[in-house]
NUKE-982276 format. One line per 10 residues: number of its first residue (from 1); for each residue x, y, z of N, C-alpha, C. Coordinates in Angstrom, 3 decimals. Atoms other than C-alpha are relative to their C-alpha. Example, Ala and Ser with C-alpha at 12.3 -4.5 7.8 and 13.67 -1.06 7.14 Angstrom:
1 = 0.890:-1.190:0.000:12.300:-4.500:7.800:0.900:1.200:0.000 | -0.820:-1.190:-0.060:13.670:-1.060:7.140:-0.770:1.090:0.730
***
This chain:
1 = -1.079:-0.893:0.338:50.611:101.698:155.412:1.235:-0.407:0.798 | -1.090:0.548:-0.779:53.644:99.729:156.553:1.208:0.920:0.098 | -1.198:-0.822:0.018:56.344:102.248:155.616:-0.407:1.467:0.023 | 0.379:-1.398:-0.130:56.004:105.860:156.772:1.236:0.877:-0.106 | -1.112:-0.926:0.178:58.290:108.599:155.568:-0.236:1.268:0.809 | 0.094:-1.281:-0.704:59.008:111.934:157.240:-1.000:0.912:-0.712 | 0.927:-0.843:0.758:57.115:113.686:154.427:-1.449:-0.453:0.216 | 1.361:0.515:-0.194:54.078:111.420:154.826:-0.530:0.394:1.371 | 0.414:-0.384:-1.352:53.975:112.064:158.572:-0.308:1.497:0.056 | 0.206:-1.456:-0.008:54.281:115.834:157.979:-1.306:0.363:-0.714
11 = 1.227:-0.280:0.757:51.468:115.835:155.389:-1.222:-0.427:0.804 | 1.121:0.468:-0.801:49.176:113.751:157.584:-0.211:0.913:1.206 | 0.114:-0.893:-1.157:49.919:115.973:160.593:-0.580:1.346:-0.403 | 0.539:-1.262:0.517:49.208:119.092:158.525:-1.511:-0.098:-0.170 | 1.435:0.164:0.221:45.799:117.751:157.519:-0.741:-0.292:1.300 | 0.632:0.261:-1.294:45.056:116.481:161.013:-0.129:1.297:0.800 | 0.045:-1.289:-0.703:45.902:119.915:162.453:-1.092:0.909:-0.550 | 1.061:-0.803:0.640:43.424:121.459:159.998:-1.166:-0.906:-0.387 | 0.989:1.048:0.266:40.895:118.642:160.272:-1.352:0.531:-0.470 | 1.305:-0.522:0.434:37.904:120.911:159.711:0.065:0.620:-1.393
21 = -0.178:-0.598:1.327:39.330:122.131:156.385:0.307:-1.062:-1.045 | -0.362:0.816:1.162:39.517:120.487:152.977:0.987:0.834:-0.804 | -1.081:-0.761:0.618:42.781:121.545:151.324:0.393:-0.556:-1.362 | -0.571:0.428:1.275:44.218:121.442:147.824:1.420:-0.485:0.270 | -1.400:0.386:-0.171:47.611:119.790:147.354:0.919:1.220:0.106 | -0.799:-1.222:-0.079:49.034:123.279:146.771:-0.072:0.648:1.370 | 0.150:-0.567:-1.345:47.627:124.499:150.092:0.757:-0.831:1.033 | -0.759:0.863:-0.911:49.148:121.488:151.860:1.483:0.333:-0.118 | -1.410:-0.321:0.215:52.544:122.245:150.295:0.347:1.356:0.614 | -0.227:-1.336:-0.563:52.236:125.916:151.321:0.016:-0.037:1.526
31 = 0.037:0.150:-1.463:51.282:124.983:154.908:1.306:-0.616:0.516 | -1.238:0.658:-0.419:54.299:122.693:155.146:1.194:0.940:-0.151 | -1.080:-0.961:0.199:56.590:125.375:153.727:0.007:1.017:1.142 | 0.098:-0.970:-1.108:55.318:127.891:156.329:0.438:-0.600:1.324 | -0.368:0.682:-1.240:55.890:125.311:159.067:1.471:-0.409:0.026 | -1.416:0.333:0.040:59.518:124.874:157.972:0.295:-1.405:-0.474 | -0.185:1.354:0.535:59.027:121.467:156.337:-0.374:-0.013:-1.471 | 0.374:-0.037:1.420:59.070:122.150:152.602:0.021:-1.393:-0.627 | 0.133:1.257:0.723:57.902:119.221:150.496:-0.429:0.351:-1.411 | 0.335:-0.265:1.386:57.744:119.218:146.706:-1.438:-0.378:-0.314
41 = 1.400:0.223:0.349:54.321:119.344:145.103:-0.244:-1.418:-0.524 | 0.161:1.370:0.505:54.840:116.013:143.303:-0.044:-0.994:1.168 | -0.008:0.862:-1.190:55.637:114.388:146.663:-1.307:0.136:0.755 | 1.275:-0.219:-0.678:52.528:115.973:148.204:-1.099:-0.797:-0.705 | 1.015:0.750:0.756:50.333:114.534:145.427:0.136:-1.498:0.256 | -0.240:1.437:-0.171:51.904:111.081:145.751:-0.393:-0.455:1.412 | 0.308:0.380:-1.382:51.595:111.018:149.541:-1.493:0.120:0.301 | 1.446:-0.133:-0.198:48.001:112.290:149.484:-0.730:-1.206:-0.570 | 0.626:1.188:0.593:47.052:109.440:147.151:0.187:-1.220:0.892 | -0.266:1.157:-0.856:48.710:106.896:149.437:-0.775:0.086:1.314
51 = 0.752:-0.178:-1.241:47.099:108.354:152.572:-1.493:-0.223:-0.228 | 1.400:0.245:0.330:43.709:108.303:150.860:-0.243:-1.499:-0.155 | 0.136:1.456:0.183:44.223:104.661:149.816:0.012:-0.743:1.327 | -0.076:0.619:-1.325:45.040:103.847:153.435:-1.222:0.335:0.854 | 1.213:-0.348:-0.729:41.705:105.383:154.508:0.165:1.107:1.015 | -0.255:-1.054:-0.982:43.265:108.239:156.459:-0.467:1.377:-0.452 | 0.461:-1.260:0.567:42.024:111.003:154.157:-1.212:-0.251:-0.882 | 1.059:-0.002:0.998:38.971:111.803:152.102:0.465:0.879:-1.154 | -0.237:-0.840:1.185:39.356:113.099:148.560:-1.364:0.472:-0.464 | 1.255:-0.610:0.411:36.606:115.494:147.538:0.232:0.605:-1.370
61 = -0.182:-0.487:1.366:36.365:116.037:143.805:-0.872:1.229:-0.214 | 0.733:-1.225:0.306:35.355:119.556:142.782:0.235:0.337:-1.469 | -0.198:-0.447:1.374:35.115:121.346:139.458:1.395:0.538:-0.240 | -1.348:-0.568:0.121:38.511:122.901:140.160:1.096:-1.003:0.321 | -0.996:1.002:-0.356:40.257:119.696:141.234:-0.356:-0.662:1.317 | 0.252:0.762:-1.222:40.587:117.555:144.331:0.393:0.787:1.246 | -0.307:-0.501:-1.336:40.491:118.636:147.956:0.214:-1.219:0.884 | -0.281:1.104:-0.912:41.812:116.454:150.758:-0.301:0.440:1.421 | 0.336:-0.293:-1.379:40.593:116.263:154.331:0.295:-1.217:0.861 | -0.298:1.048:-0.973:41.718:114.257:157.337:-1.281:-0.724:0.393
71 = 1.156:0.797:-0.408:39.338:111.431:158.286:0.150:-0.393:1.469 | -0.103:0.351:-1.420:38.703:111.193:162.037:-0.520:-1.402:0.337 | 0.536:1.347:-0.244:36.992:107.763:161.664:0.496:-0.985:-1.056 | -0.482:0.857:1.089:39.268:105.697:159.401:-0.452:-1.454:0.098 | 0.408:1.407:-0.121:38.020:102.393:160.789:-1.469:-0.140:0.368 | 1.435:0.098:-0.276:34.293:103.136:161.084:-0.554:-1.227:-0.723 | 0.466:1.249:0.612:32.529:99.814:160.455:-0.954:0.199:-1.174 | 0.958:-0.241:1.064:29.900:101.358:158.174:0.469:1.106:-0.933 | -0.531:-1.034:0.870:32.108:103.922:156.509:-0.215:1.388:0.575 | 0.069:-1.384:-0.435:32.474:107.634:156.935:-0.451:0.829:-1.195
81 = 0.540:-0.835:1.068:30.314:109.884:154.769:0.417:1.449:0.238 | -0.297:-1.423:-0.122:30.928:113.564:154.096:-1.263:0.808:-0.255 | 1.091:-0.950:0.184:28.419:116.396:154.394:0.637:1.316:-0.444 | -0.586:-1.242:0.521:29.197:119.485:152.293:-1.091:1.056:-0.109 | 0.967:-1.099:0.039:27.366:122.770:152.795:0.129:0.731:-1.331 | 0.026:-0.676:1.304:26.331:124.317:149.484:0.270:1.495:0.118 | -0.161:-1.436:-0.170:26.504:127.829:150.928:1.414:0.369:0.466 | -1.302:-0.407:-0.551:29.670:128.049:153.058:1.142:-0.917:-0.424 | -1.028:0.914:0.483:31.516:125.050:151.586:0.605:-0.897:1.060 | -0.560:0.815:-1.079:32.286:123.495:154.978:-0.305:-1.478:-0.248
91 = 0.150:1.449:0.150:32.820:119.730:154.842:0.110:-0.621:1.386 | 0.021:0.670:-1.299:31.907:117.653:157.901:-0.040:-1.503:-0.215 | 0.009:1.457:0.048:32.372:113.970:158.601:-1.221:-0.523:0.729 | 1.169:0.611:-0.610:29.427:111.768:159.423:0.272:-1.487:0.173 | -0.167:1.404:-0.345:29.952:108.455:161.178:-1.313:-0.423:0.646 | 1.354:0.294:-0.479:26.357:107.244:161.487:-0.445:-1.364:-0.520 | 0.430:1.345:0.363:25.166:103.644:161.524:-1.303:-0.050:-0.781 | 1.269:-0.007:0.736:21.766:104.640:160.116:0.227:-0.011:-1.513 | -0.271:-0.011:1.439:23.377:105.204:156.726:0.286:-1.393:-0.533 | -0.236:1.372:0.436:24.322:101.527:156.635:-1.300:-0.633:-0.477
101 = 1.303:0.509:0.428:20.600:100.745:156.362:-0.279:0.426:-1.439 | 0.190:-0.486:1.362:20.413:102.915:153.243:0.927:-0.739:-0.965 | -0.959:0.707:0.869:23.543:101.307:151.789:-0.446:-1.438:-0.245 | 0.488:1.372:0.143:22.133:97.835:152.451:-1.204:-0.052:-0.932 | 1.179:-0.063:0.865:18.832:98.788:150.801:0.412:0.185:-1.459 | -0.448:-0.241:1.373:20.601:100.132:147.717:0.661:-1.237:-0.596 | -0.672:1.209:0.489:22.691:96.963:147.445:-1.003:-1.103:-0.334 | 0.948:1.093:0.181:19.777:94.533:147.816:-1.070:0.334:-1.033 | 1.144:-0.349:0.844:16.953:96.365:146.078:0.376:0.620:-1.344 | -0.368:-0.727:1.218:18.833:98.364:143.457:1.318:-0.474:-0.608
111 = -1.236:0.596:0.515:21.991:96.268:142.962:1.083:1.047:-0.216 | -0.976:-1.085:0.078:24.171:99.285:143.661:0.727:0.096:1.327 | -0.810:-0.088:-1.218:27.022:99.388:146.147:0.567:1.405:0.144 | -0.490:-1.345:-0.298:27.776:102.760:147.703:1.371:-0.106:0.652 | -1.303:-0.103:-0.654:31.360:103.616:148.586:-0.071:1.203:0.937 | 0.138:-1.114:-0.926:30.971:105.708:151.753:1.169:0.977:-0.042 | -1.174:-0.878:-0.006:34.498:107.079:151.469:-0.016:0.961:-1.191 | 0.081:-0.866:1.169:33.616:108.603:148.089:-1.343:0.729:-0.082 | 1.336:-0.562:0.035:30.112:109.758:149.014:-0.050:1.330:0.737 | 0.153:-1.331:-0.580:29.449:113.451:149.630:-1.466:0.395:-0.126
121 = 1.383:-0.458:-0.018:25.970:114.523:150.649:0.025:1.523:0.093 | -0.005:-1.457:0.004:25.238:118.167:149.883:-1.331:0.538:0.505 | 1.172:-0.665:-0.561:22.802:120.532:151.517:0.465:1.240:0.740 | -0.363:-1.166:-0.802:22.944:123.280:154.134:0.349:-0.432:1.409 | -0.373:0.281:-1.384:24.775:123.089:157.443:-0.989:0.722:0.929 | 0.929:-0.580:-0.958:22.903:124.076:160.595:0.102:1.524:0.025 | -0.195:-1.446:-0.038:24.403:127.558:160.610:-0.609:0.678:-1.221 | 0.523:-0.608:1.231:23.557:128.328:156.976:-1.508:-0.205:-0.134 | 1.446:0.259:0.082:20.103:126.726:157.193:-0.748:0.968:0.896 | 0.632:-0.941:-0.895:19.316:129.022:160.114:-0.081:1.393:-0.568
131 = -0.015:-1.315:0.637:20.119:132.044:157.954:-0.927:0.089:-1.192 | 0.835:0.036:1.200:17.859:130.946:155.103:-1.434:0.399:0.329 | 1.393:-0.404:-0.165:14.440:132.563:154.723:-0.895:-1.204:-0.230 | 0.951:1.119:0.237:11.515:130.131:155.008:-0.539:0.065:-1.427 | 0.544:0.060:1.363:10.051:128.969:151.687:-1.184:0.945:-0.106 | 1.097:-0.927:0.242:7.738:131.612:150.262:0.217:1.359:0.617 | -0.268:-1.309:-0.622:9.234:134.422:152.370:0.876:0.829:-0.912 | -0.811:-0.888:0.835:10.777:137.412:150.683:1.113:0.607:0.789
***
């Protein structure tokens, strides 16, 4: 990302400040407006795409559209996967070398290359899993 605009820096800072949240482009625009740095929605969309292409953000596709989240490991050698809780919706980043073994296996044995930046594993976070009744319990 050789050229950085004031809007791009503001959008990236907004997402970095809310790193534990995945935001819609509209929510990013609203956050910037509240912070006194209004940016047009078209500019937000364009900058989010560029920041994602640069590896600084994750785009999470949902049934309602895309969410964007700051990536704390943009240069992880094996990629940065996302974990999404099915119950509370929280999205966490996972920088774990063990997943590279799985990716290598899929490439060699199944001729399929995984894109870690686009991979979202779903399940239950530790907090929500602790609230779940054991199987067979009422």
